[in-house]
N, CA, C and O atoms as CSV, one atom per row, in Angstrom:
chain,resi,resn,atom,element,x,y,z
A,1,MET,N,N,15.514,-13.260,4.869
A,1,MET,CA,C,15.840,-12.683,4.983
A,1,MET,C,C,14.443,-11.232,4.305
A,1,MET,O,O,13.949,-11.397,3.190
A,2,VAL,N,N,14.167,-10.383,4.895
A,2,VAL,CA,C,13.463,-9.598,4.254
A,2,VAL,C,C,13.756,-8.259,3.311
A,2,VAL,O,O,14.386,-7.294,3.743
A,3,SER,N,N,13.341,-8.314,2.280
A,3,SER,CA,C,14.147,-6.798,1.318
A,3,SER,C,C,13.468,-6.045,1.806
A,3,SER,O,O,12.260,-6.127,2.030
A,4,PRO,N,N,14.597,-4.764,2.145
A,4,PRO,CA,C,14.258,-3.537,2.651
A,4,PRO,C,C,13.319,-2.819,1.479
A,4,PRO,O,O,12.678,-1.874,1.940
A,5,ASN,N,N,13.076,-3.090,-0.089
A,5,ASN,CA,C,12.332,-2.477,-0.871
A,5,ASN,C,C,11.090,-3.123,-0.919
A,5,ASN,O,O,10.286,-2.568,-1.669
A,6,LEU,N,N,10.590,-4.376,-0.204
A,6,LEU,CA,C,9.233,-4.962,-0.124
A,6,LEU,C,C,8.669,-4.315,1.072
A,6,LEU,O,O,9.339,-4.063,2.074
A,7,TYR,N,N,7.341,-4.037,0.931
A,7,TYR,CA,C,6.372,-3.938,2.052
A,7,TYR,C,C,5.219,-4.865,1.960
A,7,TYR,O,O,4.772,-5.222,0.870
A,8,SER,N,N,4.785,-5.216,2.975
A,8,SER,CA,C,2.962,-5.602,3.064
A,8,SER,C,C,2.003,-5.119,3.775
A,8,SER,O,O,2.355,-4.866,4.927
A,9,SER,N,N,0.892,-4.886,3.526
A,9,SER,CA,C,0.046,-3.992,4.307
A,9,SER,C,C,-1.281,-4.745,3.924
A,9,SER,O,O,-1.568,-5.321,2.874
A,10,GLN,N,N,-2.223,-4.520,5.427
A,10,GLN,CA,C,-3.526,-4.914,5.149
A,10,GLN,C,C,-4.077,-4.022,5.311
A,10,GLN,O,O,-5.273,-4.014,5.020
A,11,ASN,N,N,-3.426,-2.818,5.873
A,11,ASN,CA,C,-4.463,-1.508,5.552
A,11,ASN,C,C,-4.925,-0.614,3.991
A,11,ASN,O,O,-4.091,0.047,3.371
A,12,LEU,N,N,-6.259,-0.745,3.582
A,12,LEU,CA,C,-6.090,0.092,2.606
A,12,LEU,C,C,-5.983,1.517,2.344
A,12,LEU,O,O,-5.792,2.005,1.230
A,13,TYR,N,N,-6.149,2.308,3.689
A,13,TYR,CA,C,-5.850,3.691,3.543
A,13,TYR,C,C,-4.544,3.475,3.526
A,13,TYR,O,O,-4.090,4.126,2.584
A,14,GLU,N,N,-3.504,2.766,4.206
A,14,GLU,CA,C,-2.006,3.188,4.042
A,14,GLU,C,C,-1.676,2.477,2.787
A,14,GLU,O,O,-0.534,2.621,2.349
A,15,GLY,N,N,-2.642,1.618,2.052
A,15,GLY,CA,C,-1.678,1.463,0.702
A,15,GLY,C,C,-2.117,2.089,-0.092
A,15,GLY,O,O,-1.429,2.156,-1.111
A,16,ALA,N,N,-3.251,2.757,-0.094
A,16,ALA,CA,C,-3.694,3.975,-1.162
A,16,ALA,C,C,-2.605,4.755,-1.154
A,16,ALA,O,O,-1.989,5.099,-2.163
A,17,TYR,N,N,-2.327,5.068,0.035
A,17,TYR,CA,C,-0.722,6.541,0.540
A,17,TYR,C,C,0.128,5.941,-0.464
A,17,TYR,O,O,0.299,6.506,-1.544
A,18,LEU,N,N,0.615,4.952,-0.213
A,18,LEU,CA,C,1.680,4.305,-0.992
A,18,LEU,C,C,1.482,4.433,-2.157
A,18,LEU,O,O,2.273,5.164,-2.754
A,19,LEU,N,N,0.575,3.908,-2.794
A,19,LEU,CA,C,0.207,4.408,-4.177
A,19,LEU,C,C,0.446,5.827,-4.660
A,19,LEU,O,O,1.392,6.301,-5.290
A,20,CYS,N,N,-0.387,6.237,-4.310
A,20,CYS,CA,C,-0.254,7.630,-4.317
A,20,CYS,C,C,1.546,8.426,-4.274
A,20,CYS,O,O,2.115,9.230,-5.012
A,21,ARG,N,N,1.901,7.779,-3.176
A,21,ARG,CA,C,3.247,8.287,-3.263
A,21,ARG,C,C,4.556,7.738,-4.303
A,21,ARG,O,O,5.741,8.069,-4.263
A,22,GLY,N,N,3.913,6.859,-5.155
A,22,GLY,CA,C,4.326,5.987,-6.256
A,22,GLY,C,C,4.870,5.070,-6.235
A,22,GLY,O,O,5.330,4.675,-7.306
A,23,PHE,N,N,5.099,4.247,-4.973
A,23,PHE,CA,C,5.276,2.876,-4.684
A,23,PHE,C,C,4.392,1.700,-5.708
A,23,PHE,O,O,3.165,1.778,-5.656
A,24,LYS,N,N,4.977,0.690,-6.570
A,24,LYS,CA,C,4.464,0.033,-6.901
A,24,LYS,C,C,3.811,-1.290,-6.842
A,24,LYS,O,O,4.709,-2.076,-6.540
A,25,LEU,N,N,2.839,-1.851,-6.961
A,25,LEU,CA,C,2.178,-3.195,-6.481
A,25,LEU,C,C,3.459,-4.439,-7.169
A,25,LEU,O,O,4.008,-4.599,-8.259
A,26,ALA,N,N,3.512,-5.313,-5.441
A,26,ALA,CA,C,3.897,-6.211,-5.921
A,26,ALA,C,C,3.330,-7.277,-5.872
A,26,ALA,O,O,4.081,-8.251,-5.824
A,27,GLY,N,N,1.833,-7.547,-5.863
A,27,GLY,CA,C,1.169,-8.767,-5.615
A,27,GLY,C,C,0.509,-8.540,-4.290
A,27,GLY,O,O,0.479,-7.469,-3.684
A,28,LYS,N,N,-0.131,-9.927,-3.832
A,28,LYS,CA,C,-1.281,-9.936,-2.545
A,28,LYS,C,C,-0.781,-11.342,-2.410
A,28,LYS,O,O,-0.060,-11.949,-3.201
A,29,LYS,N,N,-1.268,-11.742,-1.313
A,29,LYS,CA,C,-1.225,-12.811,-0.498
A,29,LYS,C,C,-1.959,-13.044,0.723
A,29,LYS,O,O,-2.065,-12.325,1.716
A,30,GLN,N,N,-2.431,-14.145,0.479
A,30,GLN,CA,C,-4.023,-14.414,1.613
A,30,GLN,C,C,-3.357,-14.739,2.711
A,30,GLN,O,O,-2.370,-15.474,2.709
A,31,ASN,N,N,-3.926,-14.140,3.852
A,31,ASN,CA,C,-3.302,-14.351,5.362
A,31,ASN,C,C,-4.121,-14.480,5.913
A,31,ASN,O,O,-4.418,-13.540,6.650
A,32,GLY,N,N,-5.166,-15.922,5.920
A,32,GLY,CA,C,-6.171,-16.484,6.452
A,32,GLY,C,C,-7.508,-15.757,5.839
A,32,GLY,O,O,-7.741,-15.905,4.639
A,33,GLN,N,N,-8.261,-15.086,6.540
A,33,GLN,CA,C,-9.195,-14.376,5.750
A,33,GLN,C,C,-8.751,-12.700,5.301
A,33,GLN,O,O,-9.453,-11.986,4.585
A,34,LYS,N,N,-7.759,-12.397,5.757
A,34,LYS,CA,C,-7.265,-11.228,5.256
A,34,LYS,C,C,-6.241,-11.170,4.258
A,34,LYS,O,O,-5.330,-11.999,4.265
A,35,VAL,N,N,-6.319,-10.170,3.314
A,35,VAL,CA,C,-5.341,-10.138,2.307
A,35,VAL,C,C,-4.091,-9.218,2.229
A,35,VAL,O,O,-4.278,-8.002,2.175
A,36,LEU,N,N,-3.052,-9.631,2.221
A,36,LEU,CA,C,-2.193,-8.560,2.154
A,36,LEU,C,C,-1.304,-8.119,1.237
A,36,LEU,O,O,-0.599,-9.013,0.768
A,37,VAL,N,N,-1.065,-6.768,0.735
A,37,VAL,CA,C,-0.846,-6.275,-0.415
A,37,VAL,C,C,0.798,-5.866,-0.696
A,37,VAL,O,O,1.375,-4.966,-0.086
A,38,LEU,N,N,1.186,-6.400,-1.353
A,38,LEU,CA,C,2.992,-6.194,-1.168
A,38,LEU,C,C,3.016,-4.653,-2.294
A,38,LEU,O,O,2.256,-4.474,-3.245
A,39,PHE,N,N,4.208,-3.627,-1.781
A,39,PHE,CA,C,4.306,-2.998,-2.311
A,39,PHE,C,C,5.794,-2.733,-2.665
A,39,PHE,O,O,6.518,-3.267,-1.824
A,40,GLU,N,N,6.313,-2.249,-3.389
A,40,GLU,CA,C,7.924,-2.555,-3.503
A,40,GLU,C,C,8.311,-1.136,-4.214
A,40,GLU,O,O,7.713,-0.550,-5.116
A,41,GLY,N,N,9.565,-0.754,-3.483
A,41,GLY,CA,C,10.189,0.759,-4.331
A,41,GLY,C,C,11.514,0.771,-3.231
A,41,GLY,O,O,11.754,-0.083,-2.377
A,42,ASP,N,N,12.111,1.729,-3.463
A,42,ASP,CA,C,13.080,2.046,-2.468
A,42,ASP,C,C,12.597,2.807,-1.460
A,42,ASP,O,O,11.939,3.833,-1.635
A,43,HIS,N,N,13.041,2.125,0.097
A,43,HIS,CA,C,12.766,3.533,1.001
A,43,HIS,C,C,10.894,3.147,1.194
A,43,HIS,O,O,10.233,4.095,1.618
A,44,VAL,N,N,10.263,2.070,0.948
A,44,VAL,CA,C,8.766,1.862,1.261
A,44,VAL,C,C,8.929,1.757,2.220
A,44,VAL,O,O,8.680,2.828,2.773
A,45,GLN,N,N,9.317,0.855,3.059
A,45,GLN,CA,C,9.349,1.066,4.525
A,45,GLN,C,C,9.107,2.404,5.101
A,45,GLN,O,O,8.032,2.784,5.566
A,46,GLN,N,N,9.804,2.837,5.055
A,46,GLN,CA,C,10.257,4.894,5.761
A,46,GLN,C,C,8.989,5.086,5.357
A,46,GLN,O,O,8.134,5.336,6.207
A,47,GLU,N,N,8.703,5.015,4.203
A,47,GLU,CA,C,7.429,6.311,3.209
A,47,GLU,C,C,6.182,5.504,4.122
A,47,GLU,O,O,5.176,6.182,4.326
A,48,ALA,N,N,6.196,4.562,4.493
A,48,ALA,CA,C,4.879,3.822,5.584
A,48,ALA,C,C,4.735,4.480,6.704
A,48,ALA,O,O,3.779,5.039,7.242
A,49,LEU,N,N,6.132,4.285,7.042
A,49,LEU,CA,C,5.827,5.529,8.674
A,49,LEU,C,C,5.216,6.679,8.739
A,49,LEU,O,O,4.549,7.208,9.628
A,50,LYS,N,N,5.595,7.079,7.444
A,50,LYS,CA,C,5.385,8.823,7.258
A,50,LYS,C,C,3.826,8.673,7.143
A,50,LYS,O,O,3.131,9.481,7.759
A,51,PHE,N,N,3.303,7.803,6.479
A,51,PHE,CA,C,1.704,7.947,6.634
A,51,PHE,C,C,0.864,7.797,7.850
A,51,PHE,O,O,-0.246,8.329,7.859
A,52,TYR,N,N,1.376,6.984,9.091
A,52,TYR,CA,C,1.394,7.034,10.541
A,52,TYR,C,C,1.723,8.102,11.261
A,52,TYR,O,O,1.352,8.239,12.427
A,53,ASN,N,N,2.475,8.985,10.609
A,53,ASN,CA,C,3.137,10.205,11.411
A,53,ASN,C,C,2.184,11.668,10.583
A,53,ASN,O,O,2.436,12.817,10.947
A,54,GLY,N,N,1.500,11.486,9.872
A,54,GLY,CA,C,0.812,12.279,9.224
A,54,GLY,C,C,1.178,12.916,7.603
A,54,GLY,O,O,1.007,14.047,7.148
A,55,GLY,N,N,1.654,11.872,7.080
A,55,GLY,CA,C,2.172,12.210,5.823
A,55,GLY,C,C,0.949,12.661,4.872
A,55,GLY,O,O,-0.072,11.979,4.781
A,56,LYS,N,N,1.100,13.600,4.327
A,56,LYS,CA,C,0.166,14.007,3.346
A,56,LYS,C,C,0.199,13.738,1.629
A,56,LYS,O,O,1.256,13.640,1.005
A,57,VAL,N,N,-0.818,13.665,1.159
A,57,VAL,CA,C,-1.378,12.833,-0.174
A,57,VAL,C,C,-2.358,14.239,-0.390
A,57,VAL,O,O,-2.714,15.059,0.457
A,58,GLU,N,N,-2.686,14.176,-2.059
A,58,GLU,CA,C,-3.633,15.330,-2.021
A,58,GLU,C,C,-4.850,14.144,-2.297
A,58,GLU,O,O,-4.718,13.072,-2.888
A,59,ALA,N,N,-5.969,14.670,-1.715
A,59,ALA,CA,C,-7.150,13.637,-1.327
A,59,ALA,C,C,-8.153,12.955,-2.658
A,59,ALA,O,O,-8.901,11.979,-2.603
A,60,LYS,N,N,-7.879,13.784,-3.733
A,60,LYS,CA,C,-8.293,13.113,-4.763
A,60,LYS,C,C,-7.731,12.242,-5.241
A,60,LYS,O,O,-8.365,11.368,-5.832
A,61,ALA,N,N,-6.419,12.200,-5.146
A,61,ALA,CA,C,-5.433,11.030,-5.503
A,61,ALA,C,C,-5.603,10.110,-4.219
A,61,ALA,O,O,-5.434,8.965,-4.638
A,62,LEU,N,N,-5.852,10.065,-2.879
A,62,LEU,CA,C,-5.845,9.309,-2.216
A,62,LEU,C,C,-7.512,8.234,-2.386
A,62,LEU,O,O,-7.613,7.026,-2.172
A,63,THR,N,N,-8.508,9.109,-2.785
A,63,THR,CA,C,-9.969,8.310,-2.931
A,63,THR,C,C,-9.456,7.596,-4.235
A,63,THR,O,O,-9.508,6.370,-4.130
A,64,ASP,N,N,-9.064,7.968,-5.208
A,64,ASP,CA,C,-8.637,7.224,-6.417
A,64,ASP,C,C,-7.992,5.760,-6.605
A,64,ASP,O,O,-8.285,4.754,-7.251
A,65,ALA,N,N,-6.833,6.192,-5.603
A,65,ALA,CA,C,-5.779,4.513,-5.187
A,65,ALA,C,C,-6.714,4.049,-4.329
A,65,ALA,O,O,-6.945,2.870,-4.598
A,66,TYR,N,N,-7.377,4.450,-3.390
A,66,TYR,CA,C,-8.357,3.585,-2.297
A,66,TYR,C,C,-8.725,2.641,-3.099
A,66,TYR,O,O,-8.259,1.502,-3.140
A,67,ARG,N,N,-9.825,3.230,-3.955
A,67,ARG,CA,C,-10.720,2.690,-5.120
A,67,ARG,C,C,-9.888,1.318,-5.849
A,67,ARG,O,O,-10.259,0.145,-5.797
A,68,THR,N,N,-8.928,1.745,-6.382
A,68,THR,CA,C,-8.266,0.911,-7.261
A,68,THR,C,C,-7.676,-0.094,-6.497
A,68,THR,O,O,-7.559,-1.220,-6.983
A,69,LEU,N,N,-7.318,0.137,-5.452
A,69,LEU,CA,C,-6.307,-1.101,-4.615
A,69,LEU,C,C,-7.479,-1.844,-4.068
A,69,LEU,O,O,-7.450,-3.066,-4.207
A,70,LYS,N,N,-8.754,-1.178,-3.324
A,70,LYS,CA,C,-10.004,-1.863,-3.189
A,70,LYS,C,C,-10.299,-3.303,-4.253
A,70,LYS,O,O,-10.208,-4.458,-3.835
A,71,ASP,N,N,-10.671,-2.923,-5.717
A,71,ASP,CA,C,-10.850,-3.411,-6.333
A,71,ASP,C,C,-9.635,-4.267,-6.853
A,71,ASP,O,O,-9.830,-5.038,-7.793
A,72,TYR,N,N,-8.498,-4.170,-6.328
A,72,TYR,CA,C,-7.271,-5.054,-6.768
A,72,TYR,C,C,-7.614,-6.464,-5.933
A,72,TYR,O,O,-7.665,-7.636,-6.308
A,73,VAL,N,N,-7.824,-5.830,-4.637
A,73,VAL,CA,C,-7.567,-7.089,-3.482
A,73,VAL,C,C,-8.923,-7.882,-3.316
A,73,VAL,O,O,-8.933,-8.980,-2.759
A,74,PHE,N,N,-9.962,-7.347,-3.772
A,74,PHE,CA,C,-11.391,-8.258,-4.516
A,74,PHE,C,C,-11.496,-8.694,-5.697
A,74,PHE,O,O,-12.511,-9.344,-5.949
A,75,GLU,N,N,-10.657,-8.512,-6.599
A,75,GLU,CA,C,-10.849,-9.071,-7.823
A,75,GLU,C,C,-10.620,-10.655,-7.350
A,75,GLU,O,O,-10.073,-11.020,-6.309
A,76,ARG,N,N,-11.082,-11.342,-8.205
A,76,ARG,CA,C,-10.808,-12.934,-7.964
A,76,ARG,C,C,-10.379,-13.448,-9.457
A,76,ARG,O,O,-10.096,-14.631,-9.645
């Protein structure tokens, strides 16, 4: 059973959006050559859908979160 408070994504822009919306990183998993980033928080799955439906965050915050997430994904 998948927890409704956990969400995984391989899209760094979506992940940056979720960071901007206040969701916490819950880890990362290697999936072949792709990395899945895990997020946790109440209603994280619903918020992820908002990303694809025009959800808005500040541009500077999104850029900063993207860089943070990219560093996290590619750290060894």
